[in-house]
C-alpha positions, 0 to 999 in steps of 0.5 A, spaced: 940 695 090 939 689 086 933 686 089 926 686 088 921 688 093 918 681 096 916 683 103 915 688 108 920 689 115 922 684 120 916 680 123 913 683 129 906 682 132 903 687 127 906 683 121 902 677 124 896 681 125 897 683 117 898 676 115 892 674 118 887 679 116 889 678 108 885 671 109 879 675 111 874 676 106 874 683 103 869 688 105 865 693 101 869 699 103 874 697 098 877 703 094 874 702 087 881 702 084 882 696 088 875 693 087 877 693 079 884 690 080 881 684 085 876 683 080 881 682 074 885 678 078 879 673 081 877 672 073 884 669 072 884 665 078 877 662 077 880 659 070 887 657 072 885 650 074 882 649 067 888 652 063 893 648 059 899 650 064 895 647 070 892 641 066 898 639 062 905 643 064 904 643 071 902 635 071 908 634 066 913 637 071 910 633 077 911 627 074 918 628 072 920 630 079 916 623 082 920 619 077 927 623 078 926 622 086 924 615 085 931 614 081 935 618 086 933 616 092 932 608 091 939 607 094 936 609 101 932 603 101 938 599 098 943 601 104 937 598 109 937 592 105 941 586 108 942 582 102 945 589 098 950 590 104 952 583 104 953 582 097 957 589 096 961 588 103 958 594 106 956 592 113 958 598 118 961 602 112 957 608 114 961 613 110 961 609 104 954 608 104 953 616 105 957 617 099 952 613 094 948 620 095 954 625 096 957 622 089 950 623 086 950 630 088 957 632 086 955 630 079 948 633 080 951 640 082 956 640 077 952 638 071 946 644 073 951 649 071 952 646 064 944 644 063 942 652 065 946 654 059 943 648 055 936 649 057 937 657 055 940 655 048 936 649 046 930 649 050 927 646 056 923 640 052 929 637 048 934 638 054 928 634 059 928 628 054 936 628 053 936 628 061 931 622 061 934 618 056 941 619 061 937 617 067 934 610 064 941 608 061 945 610 068 940 606 072 941 600 068 948 600 068 947 600 076 944 594 076 950 591 073 955 594 078 959 589 082 963 593 087 962 600 091 967 604 087 963 602 080 957 604 083 959 610 086 961 612 079 955 610 076 951 614 081 955 620 079 953 619 072 946 619 074 947 625 078 949 629 071 943 626 067 938 629 073 942 635 073 937 638 068 931 638 073 932 645 076 933 649 069 928 645 065 923 646 071 924 653 072 924 655 065 918 652 064 915 655 070 917 662 068 915 662 061 908 658 062 906 661 069 904 668 071 908 671 077 902 670 082 902 663 081 909 662 082 909 659 089 904 655 088 906 651 081 913 651 084 910 647 090 906 643 086 912 640 082 917 640 088 912 635 091 914 630 086 920 630 091 916 628 097 910 624 093 916 620 089 918 618 095 912 616 098 910 612 092 917 609 091 918 607 098 913 601 098 914 600 090 921 599 091 921 595 097 916 590 094 921 590 088 927 589 092 923 583 096 921 580 090 927 581 085 933 583 089 936 590 088 939 588 081 932 587 078 929 593 082 934 597 078 932 594 071 925 595 072 926 603 074 930 604 068 924 602 064 920 606 068 924 612 068 923 613 061 915 615 061 916 622 062 918 623 055 911 621 053 908 627 056 914 632 054 912 630 047 906 635 048 909 641 052 912 647 048 918 651 050 913 657 050 906 658 050 905 662 044 908 655 040 903 651 043 898 649 038 891 650 040 892 655 047 886 660 048 888 667 047 885 669 054 890 664 057 896 667 053 894 674 055 894 672 062 901 669 062 904 674 058 901 680 062 902 676 069 910 675 068 911 683 070 908 686 076 908 694 076 910 694 083 917 690 082 924 692 080 926 691 073 928 684 073 936 683 072 940 680 067 944 674 068 951 678 069 947 683 074 944 677 078 951 674 080 953 681 083 946 681 087 947 679 095 940 677 095 941 672 090 947 669 094 942 668 100 937 664 096 943 660 094 945 659 101 938 657 103 938 652 097 944 649 099 940 648 106 934 645 103 937 640 098 942 638 104 936 637 109 931 633 104 936 628 101 940 627 107 933 625 111 931 621 105 937 617 105 938 616 112 931 615 115 930 608 113 937 606 116 935 610 122 929 606 123 931 599 121 938 599 124 937 604 130 930 603 132 929 596 129 923 597 125 922 590 120 924 592 113 917 590 111 914 595 116 918 601 115 915 603 108 908 604 111 910 609 116 915 613 112 910 613 106 904 616 110 909 621 113 911 623 106 904 624 104 903 628 109 909 632 107 906 633 100 900 636 103 904 641 107 908 643 102 902 645 097 899 649 103 906 652 104 906 654 097 899 657 097 900 661 103 906 664 100 902 666 094 896 668 098 900 673 102 906 674 097 911 673 104 916 668 101 922 670 105 918 670 112 914 664 110 921 660 109 924 663 116 918 660 120 918 653 116 926 653 118 924 654 125 919 649 125 924 644 123 929 646 128 924 645 134 921 638 132 927 634 129 931 633 135 924 631 139 922 627 134 927 621 136 924 621 143 917 619 140 915 612 139 918 608 133 911 609 129 911 617 132 918 618 130 918 615 123 911 619 122 914 625 124 921 625 121 918 623 114 913 629 115 919 634 116 921 633 109 916 638 107 920 643 110 926 642 105 921 641 099 917 648 101 923 652 102 926 649 095 919 652 092 920 658 095 927 659 093 925 658 086 919 663 086 924 668 089 929 667 083 923 668 078 922 675 081 930 677 080 932 675 073 929 676 066 925 670 063 931 669 058 936 668 063 932 664 068 935 657 066 942 660 067 940 663 074 937 657 076 944 653 074 948 657 078 944 657 084 941 650 084 948 648 082 952 651 087 946 649 092 946 642 090 954 641 089 955 643 096 949 639 099 953 633 097 957 634 104 950 632 108 949 625 107 957 623 107 957 628 114 951 624 117 954 617 116 961 620 119 957 622 125 953 616 126 960 612 126 964 617 130 958 616 135 958 609 135 952 608 131 948 614 135 944 618 130 943 624 134 949 628 132 947 627 124 940 630 126 943 636 130 947 638 124 941 638 120 938 643 126 944 647 126 943 648 118 936 650 118 938 655 124 942 658 118 937 658 113 932 662 118 937 667 119 938 667 111 931 668 110 930 674 115 936 677 112 932 677 105 926 680 108 930 686 111 934 687 105 927 687 101 924 692 106 930 697 104 929 696 097 921 698 098 922 704 102 927 706 097 922 705 091 917 709 095 921 715 096 923 715 089 916 715 087 914 720 092 920 725 089 918 724 082 910 724 083 909 729 089 902 729 093 898 734 090 895 739 095 
């Protein structure tokens, strides 16, 4: 069996009680060995915020994702801008508007495969800078577009340039952070997808109102170059970082492996692993959910709910801030309990239960809840990355990321296009698109529960082998 131990068994009332107990303070009746292990872990935990990995590497990745998110999702505000629609003759062309995000993901998904191999070959730092330069050029070219076809091609190129995000981020996470911090750091930099939108909505809205959509793209092309400054100070490996403390280096290198886990797989073995493809399916659902929502929420509010363009940004921004907080909370809970697949299942279920009722609320309530629900997709994306880190060896993590994120992102291109098609088919009604996203997250919940069950089988097999090799004495 090629899957690493992650969780227990199918969730029951006993599981829920166990999870609750993990958050309660430990008593003095702990075994001595457990106390020693806990004390060592607590010593490392007390210093983690002051470490170079959290003070430099994590914020650099967060900033990279914030800028990338603003770059990729500004189109959601353009399609809600009457001047943009009129200038490019796109009024009522919902499928074409959905294609602006879908073509981005075609380039994004295809290029991730190549970026995965490039990051393993040349290092995440160089590849990050190359991609950043590509973003800036693509955004500047977008400001010169005069038709939808031209803009679609440029969006494809922007997707190719941004395809480095997942391989670069996962490679640095795997190299710089111990296993016990993977969910937290993944959630930290992935909140750039929600935080970037929270920042981008009011900023881009203000730029559009003051300088039009073309001037906005020129300004964003310059801003997109800023992450390169931080990457100048980030080394590909902790040992290559000047001035890093020996204690932190020891924490990172000893924390990469956990003695209770199956040996990580090679890249070839990974591709034959059923759990790997379940994570790939989950990532497709995560990417489709977040980017379909990000593209269509502004249009839904301005077109269907008749929210003024200048007022829309305020409520969406508040929702995205709440989504950021919830994503960090989910990452913390997943690390604290080490129940990543179970966490993913419950988060997907929450989306299913809330997405359709969100349309029945007041205009303000609907805007807040719909934008807040983006936390589901950003949380599961972080969990997917944390699951992947336990499956594959460090030297192959970028290639593994290139495959699972590439397939997930490439196939997710159907989401924005299909949502727009459903809106047109239903004569301007949006409920069909939201029902599509609800159905996807039902599948996501099932995928995570299947991962949970498979991991339980592996754990039982491991324990049986341990007992056979080391039978109890007496």
